[in-house]
N, C-alpha and C positions, 0 to 999 in steps of 0.2 A: 366665332363671331368677331368682326373687326369693330373695335370700339375706340373712339377718340375722347379723351378726357381733356377738356379745355379749361385752363386755369390762369387767371391773371397773376395769382400768387403762387410761385413755385420756387424751387431752389435757384440761387443761393439764399433767397429770403427764407428765414426760419419762421415756423409757426404751424398751426394746426392744419390749415388747408394744404400747404406743401407736403406735410407728412402724410396726410390722408390720400392725396392724389398719387404721390409716389408709391406708397405701399399698396394702394388699390391696383395700380398698373402692374406692380410686381406680382400680386396675387392672381390677377386676371391672366397674365402671361403664363404663370405657373400652371394654371388650370387649362391651358391650351388655347386661350383666346389670343387675339392680336390686339393689345392695348397700346395706344400711342398717346403721350402727353403733348398737348399743343399749348405753348406758352410764348412769352416774349423774351428778348435778349435782356439780360441784367448784368452785363459785365462778363469777365472771364470765369468760367465755371465748367468743369468737366461733366458732361451729361451722360446719362445712361443711353444705350443705343435706341431706346424707344421714345426719346424726347425730340420734338421738332419745335424750333423757335422761329417766330415771325415778328417783325416790328421791334421796337425798343420800348422797354418799360420806363415810364417816367414817374417820379415820386411827387405827390401833391400833399402839402402840409396845410391843414385847415382845421380850425376849431379845436386845437389840441390833439388832433388825430393825424394819421398818415394813411394815404390811399395810393393806389397805383393806377395808371392808365397806359395803354399801349398805343403808340403812335408809329407812323411810318408811311412812306410813299407807297401808294398802290396796295395798301394793307388788305383791302377786301379782295383784290385780284389774287394776291399771294395766298390768302386763306382759301379762296375758291380752288386754286391750283393744288394746294395741299389736300383738301378734302376730295377733290376729283382723283388725285393719285392714290389716296388711301382707300377709296371706295368703302367708307365706313357704313356699317349696319346700324350703329348707334352712336350718337354724339351726346356726351354728358358734360354740361357746362356748369362750372362753379363760379359764383358771383354773377348771376344772371342779370343784375341791374346795371353793371358796367356797360358803357356805350360801345366798347370795342370788342375785346375778346370775349367778354362775358355775355353780351346781349344780342341784340337783333342783328348786328353785323355778322356774327358767327353763324347764327341760325340761317340768315339769308345766304351767306356764302356757302354753307353746307347744303342748301336746298332743303331745309328742315321744316317740319311742322312738329310740335311736340308738347309735352306736359311740363309744368313748372311747379316747383315747391320752394320752400323758404331758402333763398340764397343759391339755389341751383335749379337746373332744368335738364330734362332728358328728352331727346328728340330722335325721331327716325327720319333719316334723309330720304328725300326723293332723289332718285338717281340723276346725277348731272350728265348731260350729253356731251 
């Protein structure tokens, strides 16, 4: 099965979501699936071969907290190209409320309809032509 794990938060940022996504990709690949992490650029960082980066991650400080959002020219088009090339059977999105990588932009770029749970969603893509 070809699986895209989409995450706004990923290495080099440290935390639970980057750890979860990275180790999930490692385990899925070890089990014989093809798992790809889709995330944004966050500076110089050596990536595993299964990581694809689109756009640039921007940090937003508000109300004593920190958040990230991905920006970039033609971001949706780049996501569409990535999903079309990957021909994913399943797209798992972390941070499904974020307006760029986490939310509707990713689902529409992947041609998905899917289910949503707390903080993440899983979708099955309709094949892009």
